[in-house]
Every structure is written in structure tokens, then in C-alpha cells.
C-alpha positions as CSV (number, residue, x, y, z in Angstrom):
1,M,207.3,32.2,-55.4
2,S,208.6,31.1,-58.8
3,A,208.4,32.3,-62.4
4,A,206.4,31.0,-65.3
5,T,205.5,32.1,-68.8
6,F,201.9,32.0,-70.1
7,R,201.4,32.1,-73.8
8,I,197.9,33.6,-74.3
9,W,195.9,34.1,-77.4
10,R,195.2,37.7,-78.1
11,G,192.9,39.1,-80.8
12,E,189.3,39.5,-82.0
13,R,187.0,37.5,-84.3
14,G,189.5,34.8,-85.1
15,D,192.4,37.1,-86.0
16,G,195.2,37.4,-83.5
17,R,198.4,35.9,-82.2
18,F,199.9,34.4,-79.1
19,E,201.7,36.7,-76.7
20,D,204.0,35.7,-73.8
21,Y,203.5,37.0,-70.3
22,P,206.2,36.1,-67.7
23,T,204.7,36.3,-64.2
24,T,205.3,35.1,-60.7
25,V,203.3,32.1,-59.4
26,S,203.0,30.6,-56.0
27,E,201.9,27.3,-54.4
28,G,198.2,26.5,-54.8
29,M,197.5,28.7,-57.8
30,V,195.3,27.7,-60.7
31,V,195.5,28.9,-64.3
32,L,192.7,31.4,-63.7
33,D,194.7,33.0,-60.8
34,A,197.6,33.5,-63.2
35,V,195.3,35.0,-65.8
36,H,193.9,37.4,-63.2
37,R,197.5,38.4,-62.2
38,I,198.4,39.1,-65.8
39,Q,195.2,41.1,-66.2
40,S,196.1,43.2,-63.1
41,E,199.8,43.7,-63.8
42,Q,200.4,43.5,-67.5
43,A,197.3,43.3,-69.7
44,N,194.3,45.2,-68.3
45,D,192.4,44.6,-71.5
46,L,192.7,40.8,-71.6
47,A,189.2,39.4,-72.0
48,C,188.2,36.1,-70.3
49,R,185.0,34.7,-68.8
50,W,184.8,33.5,-65.2
51,N,182.2,33.6,-62.4
52,C,182.3,31.1,-59.5
53,K,186.0,30.1,-59.5
54,A,184.8,26.8,-58.0
55,G,184.3,24.6,-61.1
56,K,180.5,24.9,-61.0
57,C,179.5,27.7,-63.4
58,G,181.4,26.4,-66.5
59,S,182.3,30.0,-67.5
60,C,186.1,29.8,-67.7
61,S,186.4,27.1,-70.3
62,A,189.5,27.3,-72.4
63,E,192.2,25.2,-74.1
64,I,195.3,24.8,-71.9
65,N,198.3,23.2,-73.6
66,G,195.9,22.1,-76.3
67,K,193.4,20.3,-74.0
68,P,189.9,21.7,-73.2
69,R,189.8,22.4,-69.5
70,L,188.4,24.8,-66.8
71,M,191.0,27.4,-65.9
72,C,189.8,27.5,-62.3
73,M,190.2,23.8,-61.9
74,T,193.6,23.4,-63.5
75,R,196.3,23.7,-60.9
76,L,199.7,25.0,-61.9
77,N,201.5,22.1,-60.2
78,E,199.8,19.8,-62.7
79,L,201.6,21.6,-65.6
80,D,205.2,21.7,-66.7
81,L,206.1,25.3,-65.9
82,A,209.6,24.9,-67.4
83,K,207.8,25.5,-70.7
84,P,205.3,28.3,-71.6
85,V,201.7,27.4,-70.6
86,T,199.5,27.9,-73.7
87,I,196.1,29.3,-73.1
88,E,193.7,29.8,-76.0
89,P,189.9,30.0,-76.6
90,M,187.7,27.0,-77.4
91,R,188.0,26.2,-81.1
92,A,184.6,24.7,-81.7
93,F,182.8,28.1,-81.3
94,P,183.0,31.5,-83.0
95,H,185.8,33.6,-81.5
96,V,184.8,36.9,-79.9
97,R,187.9,38.3,-78.2
98,D,191.0,36.9,-76.5
99,L,189.8,33.9,-74.5
100,V,186.1,34.5,-75.0
101,T,184.0,32.6,-77.5
102,D,180.3,32.8,-78.5
103,V,178.6,29.7,-77.1
104,S,175.0,31.0,-77.8
105,W,174.5,28.2,-80.4
106,N,174.3,25.7,-77.5
107,F,171.4,27.5,-76.0
108,R,169.5,27.6,-79.3
109,V,170.0,23.9,-79.7
110,K,168.6,23.2,-76.2
111,Q,165.4,25.1,-77.0
112,K,164.7,22.8,-80.0
113,I,164.8,19.6,-77.9
114,Q,161.4,18.3,-76.7
115,P,161.1,19.3,-73.0
116,F,160.2,17.0,-70.1
117,T,156.7,15.8,-70.6
118,P,155.4,13.9,-67.5
119,C,152.6,11.4,-67.4
120,A,149.5,12.1,-65.4
121,P,149.9,11.8,-61.6
122,Q,149.8,8.2,-60.5
123,A,148.5,8.6,-57.0
124,A,145.3,9.9,-55.6
125,D,147.0,12.8,-53.9
126,G,148.2,14.1,-57.3
127,T,151.8,13.0,-57.0
128,W,154.1,10.6,-58.8
129,R,156.0,7.5,-57.7
130,M,159.5,6.5,-58.8
131,Q,161.9,3.7,-58.0
132,Q,165.2,4.9,-56.4
133,R,167.2,3.1,-59.1
134,D,165.5,5.2,-61.7
135,V,166.3,8.4,-59.8
136,D,169.9,7.3,-59.5
137,R,170.2,6.5,-63.2
138,V,169.4,10.0,-64.4
139,Q,171.0,11.9,-61.5
140,E,174.5,11.6,-63.1
141,F,173.4,13.6,-66.1
142,R,172.1,16.4,-64.0
143,K,175.6,17.2,-62.7
144,C,176.4,18.9,-66.1
145,I,177.5,22.5,-65.6
146,E,177.3,23.3,-69.3
147,C,180.9,24.3,-69.6
148,F,180.8,22.9,-73.2
149,L,184.2,21.4,-73.0
150,C,182.7,18.1,-74.4
151,Q,181.3,20.1,-77.3
152,D,184.6,21.7,-77.9
153,V,186.6,18.5,-78.0
154,C,184.0,16.6,-80.1
155,H,185.6,16.2,-83.6
156,V,182.2,16.4,-85.3
157,L,181.8,20.0,-84.2
158,R,185.5,20.9,-83.8
159,D,186.9,19.5,-87.0
160,H,183.9,19.0,-89.3
161,N,181.8,21.9,-88.2
162,R,178.5,20.0,-88.3
163,H,176.7,22.4,-86.1
164,D,173.7,22.3,-88.5
165,S,173.1,18.6,-88.1
166,F,174.6,17.4,-84.8
167,V,173.7,18.6,-81.3
168,G,176.9,17.4,-79.6
169,P,177.5,15.3,-76.5
170,R,176.2,17.8,-74.0
171,F,172.7,17.7,-75.5
172,L,172.8,14.0,-76.1
173,V,173.3,13.8,-72.3
174,H,170.3,16.2,-71.9
175,V,168.2,13.9,-74.1
176,A,169.3,10.9,-72.2
177,A,168.2,12.5,-68.9
178,L,164.8,13.0,-70.4
179,E,164.4,9.7,-72.3
180,M,165.5,7.6,-69.3
181,H,163.2,9.4,-66.9
182,P,160.5,6.9,-65.9
183,L,157.8,9.6,-65.9
184,D,158.5,11.2,-69.3
185,T,156.2,10.4,-72.1
186,A,157.7,12.2,-75.1
187,D,159.2,10.1,-78.0
188,R,162.5,11.6,-79.2
189,M,163.8,8.7,-81.2
190,A,163.1,10.2,-84.7
191,E,164.5,13.5,-83.4
192,L,167.7,11.8,-82.2
193,R,168.1,10.0,-85.6
194,E,167.5,13.1,-87.8
195,A,167.7,16.5,-86.2
196,D,170.1,15.6,-83.4
197,G,172.4,13.5,-85.7
198,I,173.4,10.9,-83.1
199,G,174.7,8.7,-86.0
200,Y,177.6,11.1,-86.4
201,C,179.1,10.2,-83.0
202,N,181.6,7.3,-83.3
203,I,182.1,7.0,-79.6
204,T,185.7,7.9,-79.2
205,K,185.0,8.9,-75.6
206,C,186.9,12.2,-76.0
207,C,183.9,14.0,-74.5
208,T,184.0,11.8,-71.4
209,T,187.7,12.4,-71.0
210,V,187.4,16.2,-70.6
211,C,184.2,16.3,-68.5
212,P,185.1,18.1,-65.2
213,E,182.1,16.5,-63.5
214,G,183.2,12.9,-64.4
215,I,180.0,12.1,-66.3
216,A,180.3,8.9,-68.3
217,I,178.9,10.6,-71.3
218,T,179.7,7.9,-73.9
219,D,178.9,4.8,-71.9
220,N,175.9,5.9,-69.9
221,A,174.2,8.4,-72.3
222,I,175.3,8.2,-75.9
223,I,175.6,4.4,-76.3
224,P,172.2,3.6,-74.7
225,L,170.6,6.2,-77.0
226,K,172.3,4.8,-80.0
227,E,170.9,1.3,-79.1
228,R,167.4,2.7,-78.8
229,V,167.6,4.3,-82.2
230,V,169.0,1.1,-83.8
231,D,166.2,-1.0,-82.1
232,R,163.6,1.4,-83.4
233,F,164.7,2.0,-87.0
234,Y,167.2,-0.8,-88.0
235,D,166.2,-4.0,-86.2
236,P,165.1,-6.3,-89.1
237,L,162.6,-8.2,-87.0
238,K,160.9,-5.1,-85.8
239,A,160.9,-3.7,-89.3
240,L,159.1,-6.9,-90.5
241,V,156.5,-6.6,-87.7
242,R,155.9,-3.0,-88.7
243,L,155.5,-4.1,-92.3
244,M,153.0,-6.8,-91.4
245,R,151.0,-4.5,-89.2
246,R,150.9,-1.9,-92.0
247,E,149.7,-4.6,-94.5
248,T,147.0,-5.7,-92.1
249,R,145.7,-2.2,-91.7
250,D,145.7,-1.7,-95.5
251,E,143.7,-5.0,-95.9
252,R,141.2,-3.9,-93.3
253,R,140.7,-0.6,-95.1
254,E,140.1,-2.3,-98.4
255,T,137.5,-4.6,-97.0
256,S,135.7,-2.0,-95.0
């Protein structure tokens, strides 16, 4: 057993202050264990979210020493306990109380994205066929636990508050999982360019850095989507082809 101090944000609706809680810690503890001990022994009214305590529900997201992390997956032996361990709520979302933020915006964003739209069954028995490499390509994106740490660290949402015009890395991953699915037939390119605001992302890879599931958000999801948008809307050769086709259609209409 040893002693450590945890500097925890206390307050409601954005107003509050840090309070120090000295407590005993032992080998194998994670930050969430320490928060629970403080709740039990010193601050019964301390609000925080958690559920599985196994890094799979994404509920206990917070900022630990200034970095977005899961409290249940941050071991105390990874931190310098000679200094106070700072724990505060995610900054990219409205503050509710203590370590709790309102992340409901994320669920509203997801509802606006075109859902999976499969093609007609390809086989006589009414089933579909996929290559294993296509399955493997999108499987990575399905590991997301929606902890929203990538949303929290994204400077477009965190610093510039562009919640009205940018869906954030989590939902660009969601769109990538749909767009790269070989059976999906929906076209989300215009949506990505306009409503989803993919152009705001400048691929700093900060979202990839904080992902607890190790998803290569930038390299495997965002960059390929950016390339598709550029090919569709900014490729000069394709723009010329579209123009020629449009002129041909207009000529046919005039002569008919």
C-alpha cells in the first residue's frame, strides 16, 4: 500500500474547481479503482460513469493528466504518483456534473448517416457472397466501443466547436465501415463532403493515438474516404468527363 493524491474536477454545468483527495493505492489498481475508493471513503456524491470495468463499454472516458483515456484501462503504475493525478471530464462535450458529460450529440449524429443498404441477394438460396479480404478490411472498424475519446481529442470539435458541421473521427470510421462494405449500395460521397465535413480533418492522427481499441482511424478510415471525395469532386479529368457528358445530354435534348 502507498499514498497518492487525485486532483478531481468537481462541479456542475461547467462551473466548478479541482479538489484534492489523498488516498491509499495498491498494486494492480487502475484510476477507476481509485475513484471508487474516493467515492466510498471521502466523496459519496462524486459523479462518474462506468459499467463494464473491462475497457469494452466506453462509459468511463475522462481526461487523465490532460490526455483522454478510459479510467478502467489506465493503470496507476503507468502514472507518476509523486505528483497529483489530474482527472477531469471530456472537454469536447457539455459538462453535466463532476466527471460526467453529455455525449448525446454523438447518437443524434449517427442517426443522420445513411444506414447499411445491401444489394439484392446474389445466390439462388437468397444469401450473399463476400471475399474474406473484404470482411477483414471492415472488421477493424467494428471494434469501436464508442468511448468518444477520439471525438474528445479532435481539435475541430474540442477547440473550434464545429459540432454543427463536422461529425468527428468516430463517425468517419462508421461511414468507412459502410462505404468499404462490398455489399453496400448507398452513395455517401456528397454527404461526406458537405454534412459530415470531412474536409475539416487535417489528419493529425490524434484520434488514432487515443483509441483504446488500436483502430488506425486516420490511415485506414479517414484518408481513404478523403481520397474518394477528392476523386469524385476535385479530379480535373473526371470533372471534364462529367462536363462532356452533360453537354452531350443537352445536345440530345435540343435535337429531340
